[in-house]
N, C-alpha and C positions, 0 to 999 in steps of 0.2 A: 661305501657308506653313502646313504642318502636319507633325505627327510621325507616322511610319508604321513598321511593323515591316519587317524586311528582306524578308520574303516578299511584302510589298505594293509593293515598289519596281517601277517600270515605266520603260521607255525614255522619254526626253525629259524626265524629272523632273530638276531641278537641285538639287544638294546645297546646303543653306543653311549647313551647318557641316561640319567635318571628321567623317568616320566613324572611330570608334576601337574597337579590339578590347578585350575584357575584360582582356587582358594589358597594356593601355596603349599599344599600338602604333597609330600613325595609319595607316589603311588607304587612305583617299582624302581629298583636300582639298576644301574648300568651293568652290563655283562649278563643279564638274564636272557636265557633262550626262551622265546615265546612258544606257548602251546595254545590249544583252542580255549581252555578254561581261562587262562590269563587274558587272552584277547577278548573274550566275552565280557569279563569283568571290566576291562578298560573301556569297551564300547558302552556298557551300561553307565559307567561313571561319566563318560563323555556326554551322554544324553542328559544326565542330571546336573552335576556341578560344572562339568567342562574340563577339558584337558588342554594344556598348552601344546600347540602344534606348530610346526611339524615335529614328529617324533623321529629322532635320528636312529637308524638301525643299520646293522651290517647284514647283507643279504648273502645267504650261502650260495656256493657255485651250483649250477644245475637248476632244473625246474623246481618250483615250490608249489 
């Protein structure tokens, strides 16, 4: 488990905790496996409203 910035998110990472916007809104729930679509949406949200960072994720074994 480690904390990463939104720009460092990669497919197959699993969220260890909820991702929350700076406005307090929950954007995604813990346990979600990330894919390119979700990552793109989180990056867009981070550029607009902002996302509380670091985002805690579990990283799969092997290259990603």
